[in-house]
KEFIGU-542107 format. One record per atom (N, C-alpha, C): x, y, z; residue in one letter; residue number from 0; atom name. Coordinates in nm, 4 decimals. Last residue first. Layout:
<rs>
R        xx        yy        zz  residuo  num  atomo
R         X         Y         Z        a  NUM     CA
...
</rs>
This chain:
<rs>
R        xx        yy        zz  residuo  num  atomo
R   -1.2537   -0.1667    0.4268        r  116      N
R   -1.1168   -0.2181    0.4422        r  116     CA
R   -1.1042   -0.3070    0.5613        r  116      C
R   -1.4832   -0.0523    0.3012        f  115      N
R   -1.4846   -0.1834    0.3667        f  115     CA
R   -1.3464   -0.2430    0.3807        f  115      C
R   -1.4524    0.2174    0.2181        g  114      N
R   -1.4382    0.1087    0.1217        g  114     CA
R   -1.4263   -0.0284    0.1847        g  114      C
R   -1.5051    0.4376    0.3738        g  113      N
R   -1.3662    0.3948    0.3594        g  113     CA
R   -1.3471    0.2761    0.2675        g  113      C
R   -1.7810    0.4530    0.3737        v  112      N
R   -1.7046    0.5585    0.3077        v  112     CA
R   -1.5618    0.5138    0.2807        v  112      C
R   -1.8441    0.2108    0.5101        i  111      N
R   -1.9035    0.2442    0.3811        i  111     CA
R   -1.8195    0.3468    0.3065        i  111      C
R   -1.6884    0.2231    0.7438        a  110      N
R   -1.6746    0.1103    0.6521        a  110     CA
R   -1.7292    0.1444    0.5143        a  110      C
R   -1.7759    0.4583    0.8658        c  109      N
R   -1.6342    0.4452    0.8284        c  109     CA
R   -1.6146    0.3317    0.7279        c  109      C
R   -2.0439    0.3864    0.9074        l  108      N
R   -2.0111    0.4984    0.8206        l  108     CA
R   -1.8663    0.4902    0.7742        l  108      C
R   -2.0077    0.1740    1.0868        s  107      N
R   -2.0742    0.1520    0.9584        s  107     CA
R   -2.0409    0.2630    0.8609        s  107      C
R   -1.8877    0.3024    1.3033        n  106      N
R   -1.8127    0.2001    1.2308        n  106     CA
R   -1.8752    0.1700    1.0955        n  106      C
R   -2.1017    0.4699    1.3783        v  105      N
R   -1.9726    0.5278    1.3397        v  105     CA
R   -1.8925    0.4275    1.2584        v  105      C
R   -2.3014    0.2778    1.4393        l  104      N
R   -2.3227    0.3751    1.3322        l  104     CA
R   -2.1917    0.4374    1.2848        l  104      C
R   -2.1805    0.1398    1.6518        v  103      N
R   -2.2208    0.0674    1.5306        v  103     CA
R   -2.2387    0.1648    1.4148        v  103      C
R   -2.1510    0.3485    1.8350        a  102      N
R   -2.0325    0.2787    1.7841        a  102     CA
R   -2.0650    0.2032    1.6560        a  102      C
R   -2.4206    0.4106    1.8829        s  101      N
R   -2.3314    0.5111    1.8248        s  101     CA
R   -2.2088    0.4454    1.7640        s  101      C
R   -2.5056    0.1759    2.0047        l  100      N
R   -2.5638    0.2140    1.8757        l  100     CA
R   -2.4779    0.3188    1.8058        l  100      C
R   -2.3443    0.1982    2.2368        v   99      N
R   -2.3315    0.0819    2.1475        v   99     CA
R   -2.3870    0.1158    2.0094        v   99      C
R   -2.4407    0.4332    2.3502        a   98      N
R   -2.2998    0.4264    2.3096        a   98     CA
R   -2.2772    0.3099    2.2139        a   98      C
R   -2.6984    0.3518    2.4056        d   97      N
R   -2.6782    0.4630    2.3125        d   97     CA
R   -2.5345    0.4654    2.2627        d   97      C
R   -2.6422    0.1570    2.5937        m   96      N
R   -2.7023    0.1174    2.4657        m   96     CA
R   -2.6908    0.2284    2.3615        m   96      C
R   -2.5427    0.3141    2.8034        v   95      N
R   -2.4538    0.2204    2.7356        v   95     CA
R   -2.5115    0.1783    2.6002        v   95      C
R   -2.6648    0.6561    2.7844        g   94      N
R   -2.6506    0.5228    2.8394        g   94     CA
R   -2.5605    0.4355    2.7555        g   94      C
R   -2.6279    0.9245    2.6868        a   93      N
R   -2.7116    0.8946    2.8027        a   93     CA
R   -2.6845    0.7580    2.8646        a   93      C
R   -2.3726    1.1294    2.6181        v   92      N
R   -2.4240    0.9989    2.5770        v   92     CA
R   -2.4964    0.9435    2.6988        v   92      C
R   -2.3338    1.4731    2.5348        t   91      N
R   -2.3596    1.3670    2.6318        t   91     CA
R   -2.4112    1.2414    2.5624        t   91      C
R   -2.1762    1.7742    2.5137        f   90      N
R   -2.2025    1.6520    2.4365        f   90     CA
R   -2.2186    1.5379    2.5356        f   90      C
R   -2.1163    1.9753    2.6871        g   89      N
R   -2.2206    2.0015    2.5888        g   89     CA
R   -2.2516    1.8819    2.5008        g   89      C
R   -1.7739    1.9041    2.7126        d   88      N
R   -1.8895    1.9734    2.7697        d   88     CA
R   -1.9899    2.0040    2.6595        d   88      C
R   -1.6188    1.5997    2.6734        i   87      N
R   -1.6608    1.7199    2.6014        i   87     CA
R   -1.7844    1.7789    2.6683        i   87      C
R   -1.5833    1.3705    2.8332        l   86      N
R   -1.4798    1.4734    2.8284        l   86     CA
R   -1.5240    1.6050    2.7648        l   86      C
R   -1.8005    1.1986    2.8042        q   85      N
R   -1.7626    1.2438    2.9380        q   85     CA
R   -1.6672    1.3627    2.9345        q   85      C
R   -1.8097    1.1485    2.5337        g   84      N
R   -1.9265    1.2082    2.5981        g   84     CA
R   -1.8954    1.2615    2.7367        g   84      C
R   -1.5655    1.0224    2.5037        c   83      N
R   -1.5883    1.1516    2.4376        c   83     CA
R   -1.7068    1.2232    2.5005        c   83      C
R   -1.6207    0.7865    2.6460        g   82      N
R   -1.5201    0.8807    2.6950        g   82     CA
R   -1.5336    1.0182    2.6324        g   82      C
R   -1.8041    0.6679    2.4749        w   81      N
R   -1.8470    0.7047    2.6097        w   81     CA
R   -1.7496    0.8075    2.6688        w   81      C
R   -1.6321    0.6199    2.2607        i   80      N
R   -1.7455    0.7114    2.2436        i   80     CA
R   -1.7974    0.7584    2.3788        i   80      C
R   -1.4550    0.4369    2.3800        l   79      N
R   -1.4048    0.5619    2.3238        l   79     CA
R   -1.5173    0.6639    2.3059        l   79      C
R   -1.6289    0.2284    2.4513        g   78      N
R   -1.5545    0.3011    2.5540        g   78     CA
R   -1.5010    0.4340    2.5035        g   78      C
R   -1.7092    0.1450    2.1986        v   77      N
R   -1.8089    0.1977    2.2920        v   77     CA
R   -1.7394    0.2793    2.4012        v   77      C
R   -1.4652    0.0480    2.1027        d   76      N
R   -1.5289    0.1617    2.0368        d   76     CA
R   -1.6340    0.2267    2.1270        d   76      C
R   -1.4267   -0.1687    2.2777        i   75      N
R   -1.3281   -0.0610    2.2715        i   75     CA
R   -1.3907    0.0640    2.2111        i   75      C
R   -1.6477   -0.3224    2.2091        v   74      N
R   -1.6356   -0.2722    2.3461        v   74     CA
R   -1.5353   -0.1568    2.3509        v   74      C
R   -1.5802   -0.3899    1.9503        l   73      N
R   -1.6974   -0.3061    1.9723        l   73     CA
R   -1.6936   -0.2460    2.1128        l   73      C
R   -1.3715   -0.5634    1.9965        n   72      N
R   -1.3416   -0.4353    1.9327        n   72     CA
R   -1.4591   -0.3384    1.9465        n   72      C
R   -1.4891   -0.7920    2.0809        f   71      N
R   -1.4351   -0.7042    2.1848        f   71     CA
R   -1.3950   -0.5691    2.1268        f   71      C
R   -1.5480   -0.9357    1.8555        l   70      N
R   -1.6549   -0.8544    1.9138        l   70     CA
R   -1.6051   -0.7622    2.0245        l   70      C
R   -1.3519   -1.1051    1.7591        g   69      N
R   -1.3481   -0.9651    1.7197        g   69     CA
R   -1.4558   -0.8778    1.7797        g   69      C
R   -1.3971   -1.3519    1.8820        l   68      N
R   -1.4074   -1.3403    1.7367        l   68     CA
R   -1.4209   -1.1947    1.6908        l   68      C
R   -1.3275   -1.3737    2.1426        t   67      N
R   -1.4640   -1.3271    2.1152        t   67     CA
R   -1.4893   -1.3055    1.9664        t   67      C
R   -1.0632   -1.4546    2.1264        l   66      N
R   -1.1599   -1.5408    2.1936        l   66     CA
R   -1.3041   -1.5015    2.1619        l   66      C
R   -0.9465   -1.2349    2.0008        c   65      N
R   -0.9477   -1.3652    1.9322        c   65     CA
R   -1.0514   -1.4582    1.9943        c   65      C
R   -0.9801   -1.0401    2.1968        g   64      N
R   -1.0438   -1.0238    2.0664        g   64     CA
R   -1.0503   -1.1539    1.9891        g   64      C
R   -0.8133   -1.1376    2.3927        i   63      N
R   -0.9574   -1.1337    2.4195        i   63     CA
R   -1.0343   -1.1199    2.2884        i   63      C
R   -0.5637   -1.1034    2.2591        p   62      N
R   -0.6106   -1.2366    2.3006        p   62     CA
R   -0.7610   -1.2419    2.3290        p   62      C
R   -0.5653   -0.8142    2.2092        l   61      N
R   -0.5711   -0.9113    2.1001        l   61     CA
R   -0.6132   -1.0515    2.1458        l   61      C
R   -0.5457   -0.5897    2.3621        t   60      N
R   -0.6560   -0.6816    2.3899        t   60     CA
R   -0.6708   -0.7887    2.2822        t   60      C
R   -0.3313   -0.4500    2.2550        l   59      N
R   -0.3237   -0.4980    2.3931        l   59     CA
R   -0.4313   -0.6015    2.4252        l   59      C
R   -0.4308   -0.3905    2.0004        l   58      N
R   -0.3121   -0.4745    2.0138        l   58     CA
R   -0.3025   -0.5327    2.1544        l   58      C
R   -0.6420   -0.2228    2.0645        r   57      N
R   -0.6679   -0.3488    1.9946        r   57     CA
R   -0.5507   -0.4441    2.0056        r   57      C
R   -0.5033   -0.0100    2.1789        m   56      N
R   -0.5943   -0.0888    2.2613        m   56     CA
R   -0.6284   -0.2222    2.1959        m   56      C
R   -0.3656    0.0839    1.9543        a   55      N
R   -0.2907    0.0355    2.0705        a   55     CA
R   -0.3786   -0.0518    2.1597        a   55      C
R   -0.5783    0.1623    1.7845        p   54      N
R   -0.4857    0.0553    1.7444        p   54     CA
R   -0.4060   -0.0024    1.8622        p   54      C
R   -0.7072    0.3627    1.9596        r   53      N
R   -0.7738    0.2392    1.9166        r   53     CA
R   -0.6767    0.1311    1.8689        r   53      C
R   -0.5393    0.5894    1.9941        l   52      N
R   -0.5648    0.4959    2.1037        l   52     CA
R   -0.6186    0.3606    2.0575        l   52      C
R   -0.5170    0.7044    1.7243        i   51      N
R   -0.4040    0.6878    1.8160        i   51     CA
R   -0.4294    0.5784    1.9195        i   51      C
R   -0.7531    0.7064    1.5755        l   50      N
R   -0.6255    0.6956    1.5051        l   50     CA
R   -0.5081    0.6665    1.5975        l   50      C
R   -0.9574    0.7305    1.7591        y   49      N
R   -0.9607    0.6193    1.6642        y   49     CA
R   -0.8256    0.5988    1.5966        y   49      C
R   -0.8810    0.9694    1.8821        a   48      N
R   -0.8784    0.8457    1.9603        a   48     CA
R   -0.8799    0.7233    1.8689        a   48      C
R   -0.9254    1.1464    1.6710        l   47      N
R   -0.7894    1.1295    1.7242        l   47     CA
R   -0.7771    1.0003    1.8045        l   47      C
R   -1.2043    1.1106    1.6486        g   46      N
R   -1.1160    1.0820    1.5359        g   46     CA
R   -0.9722    1.0613    1.5813        g   46      C
R   -1.2889    1.1994    1.9008        l   45      N
R   -1.3085    1.0595    1.8628        l   45     CA
R   -1.2188    1.0211    1.7459        l   45      C
R   -1.2178    1.4704    1.8802        l   44      N
R   -1.1583    1.3873    1.9846        l   44     CA
R   -1.1719    1.2390    1.9507        l   44      C
R   -1.3842    1.5393    1.6640        t   43      N
R   -1.2392    1.5554    1.6534        t   43     CA
R   -1.1680    1.4696    1.7561        t   43      C
R   -1.6349    1.4862    1.7763        g   42      N
R   -1.5909    1.4136    1.6572        g   42     CA
R   -1.4407    1.4226    1.6376        g   42      C
R   -1.6386    1.6747    1.9827        a   41      N
R   -1.6455    1.5319    2.0157        a   41     CA
R   -1.5989    1.4469    1.8981        a   41      C
R   -1.6309    1.9074    1.8260        a   40      N
R   -1.5226    1.8801    1.9210        a   40     CA
R   -1.5202    1.7325    1.9597        a   40      C
R   -1.8731    1.8778    1.6914        i   39      N
R   -1.7489    1.8794    1.6140        i   39     CA
R   -1.6294    1.8513    1.7042        i   39      C
R   -2.0491    1.8931    1.9089        s   38      N
R   -2.0447    1.7713    1.8274        s   38     CA
R   -1.9165    1.7647    1.7458        s   38      C
R   -1.9982    2.1525    1.9925        a   37      N
R   -1.9704    2.0429    2.0849        a   37     CA
R   -1.9624    1.9102    2.0093        a   37      C
R   -2.0889    2.2949    1.7700        g   36      N
R   -1.9473    2.2997    1.8062        g   36     CA
R   -1.9082    2.1890    1.9018        g   36      C
R   -2.3628    2.2647    1.7791        t   35      N
R   -2.2872    2.1922    1.6766        t   35     CA
R   -2.1386    2.1903    1.7078        t   35      C
R   -2.4731    2.2233    2.1203        e   34      N
R   -2.4529    2.3011    1.9977        e   34     CA
R   -2.3692    2.2192    1.9012        e   34      C
R   -2.5346    2.0196    2.2915        a   33      N
R   -2.5887    2.1522    2.3184        a   33     CA
R   -2.5784    2.2411    2.1951        a   33      C
R   -2.6353    1.7007    2.1999        a   32      N
R   -2.5324    1.8032    2.1845        a   32     CA
R   -2.5969    1.9387    2.2058        a   32      C
R   -2.6964    1.3640    2.2957        n   31      N
R   -2.7381    1.5040    2.2908        n   31     CA
R   -2.6169    1.5948    2.2767        n   31      C
R   -2.8268    1.0546    2.2574        v   30      N
R   -2.7054    1.1318    2.2316        v   30     CA
R   -2.7471    1.2763    2.2108        v   30      C
R   -3.0719    0.9369    2.2759        g   29      N
R   -2.9867    0.9353    2.3942        g   29     CA
R   -2.8554    1.0085    2.3772        g   29      C
R   -3.1929    0.9393    2.0247        p   28      N
R   -3.2439    1.0297    2.1290        p   28     CA
R   -3.1549    1.0355    2.2532        p   28      C
R   -3.0136    0.9525    1.7254        l   27      N
R   -3.0353    0.8788    1.8498        l   27     CA
R   -3.0835    0.9731    1.9592        l   27      C
R   -3.0031    1.1386    1.5126        l   26      N
R   -3.0486    1.0015    1.4896        l   26     CA
R   -3.0858    0.9270    1.6169        l   26      C
R   -2.9047    1.3787    1.5984        y   25      N
R   -3.0286    1.3807    1.5207        y   25     CA
R   -3.0873    1.2408    1.5034        y   25      C
R   -2.6651    1.3107    1.7246        p   24      N
R   -2.7740    1.3690    1.8049        p   24     CA
R   -2.9080    1.3760    1.7311        p   24      C
R   -2.5140    1.2093    1.4940        l   23      N
R   -2.5700    1.1207    1.5961        l   23     CA
R   -2.6783    1.1853    1.6816        l   23      C
R   -2.3964    1.4004    1.3270        t   22      N
R   -2.5295    1.3494    1.2925        t   22     CA
R   -2.5929    1.2628    1.4009        t   22      C
R   -2.1509    1.4510    1.4456        v   21      N
R   -2.2412    1.5644    1.4202        v   21     CA
R   -2.3832    1.5143    1.3926        v   21      C
R   -2.0345    1.2023    1.4476        m   20      N
R   -2.0668    1.2641    1.5764        m   20     CA
R   -2.1582    1.3856    1.5594        m   20      C
R   -1.9999    1.1590    1.1719        a   19      N
R   -2.0888    1.0730    1.2496        a   19     CA
R   -2.1290    1.1384    1.3807        a   19      C
R   -1.8131    1.3558    1.0997        m   18      N
R   -1.9470    1.3555    1.0396        m   18     CA
R   -2.0452    1.2725    1.1225        m   18      C
R   -1.5924    1.2724    1.2572        i   17      N
R   -1.6521    1.4048    1.2766        i   17     CA
R   -1.7944    1.4076    1.2215        i   17      C
R   -1.5464    1.0179    1.1510        c   16      N
R   -1.5746    1.0335    1.2941        c   16     CA
R   -1.6412    1.1678    1.3206        c   16      C
R   -1.4886    1.0821    0.8863        c   15      N
R   -1.6065    1.0006    0.9168        c   15     CA
R   -1.6454    1.0133    1.0637        c   15      C
R   -1.2453    1.2180    0.9125        l   14      N
R   -1.3646    1.2907    0.8687        l   14     CA
R   -1.4937    1.2143    0.8982        l   14      C
R   -1.0822    0.9991    0.9936        f   13      N
R   -1.0961    1.1175    1.0781        f   13     CA
R   -1.2221    1.1957    1.0413        f   13      C
R   -1.1031    0.8321    0.7710        t   12      N
R   -1.1478    0.7859    0.9021        t   12     CA
R   -1.1722    0.9033    0.9952        t   12      C
R   -0.9857    0.9982    0.5777        i   11      N
R   -1.1255    0.9575    0.5626        i   11     CA
R   -1.1812    0.9095    0.6965        i   11      C
R   -0.7229    1.0133    0.6748        f   10      N
R   -0.8025    1.1341    0.6646        f   10     CA
R   -0.9511    1.1012    0.6537        f   10      C
R   -0.6491    0.7451    0.6464        v    9      N
R   -0.6450    0.8084    0.7780        v    9     CA
R   -0.7333    0.9323    0.7790        v    9      C
R   -0.6713    0.7168    0.3717        r    8      N
R   -0.7589    0.6394    0.4596        r    8     CA
R   -0.7623    0.6971    0.5996        r    8      C
R   -0.4671    0.8897    0.2870        g    7      N
R   -0.6052    0.9149    0.2478        g    7     CA
R   -0.7033    0.8404    0.3360        g    7      C
R   -0.2431    0.7618    0.3864        q    6      N
R   -0.2781    0.8934    0.4387        q    6     CA
R   -0.4223    0.9293    0.4045        q    6      C
R   -0.2520    0.5298    0.2255        k    5      N
R   -0.2642    0.5181    0.3707        k    5     CA
R   -0.3034    0.6517    0.4330        k    5      C
R   -0.2105    0.6425   -0.0264        v    4      N
R   -0.3345    0.5704    0.0002        v    4     CA
R   -0.3566    0.5600    0.1496        v    4      C
R    0.0469    0.7474    0.0027        e    3      N
R   -0.0651    0.8368   -0.0257        e    3     CA
R   -0.1990    0.7702    0.0054        e    3      C
R    0.2066    0.5218    0.0389        k    2      N
R    0.1951    0.6183    0.1476        k    2     CA
R    0.0745    0.7108    0.1278        k    2      C
R    0.0603    0.2169   -0.0868        s    1      N
R    0.1441    0.3357   -0.0967        s    1     CA
R    0.1141    0.4317    0.0183        s    1      C
R    0.0849   -0.1168    0.0000        m    0      N
R    0.0000    0.0000    0.0000        m    0     CA
R    0.0896    0.1232    0.0000        m    0      C
</rs>
């Protein structure tokens, strides 16, 4: 894979996180944003977490991921979204099921736009 393609995928993942976090308050009643700026801040934080923390966490939890056939990766994504809701003022995730649905929607958007890599 060339360097340009890898950089493009990183950028697409980052933009998908921002777009998803901006649209989630309109799709899920348990995800609330006081203003659009809070959603963009949460999307930026999630994009950075997806690019920096997520690969490290997946590597550390690789044995558990193998035992659960990759479903533990959803737990990591839920934790990252829940953390964004806790860290950003004006952006809240009401419950665990809302975080799970948010993780599924964010990952679906990244998969569709990113080409199912």
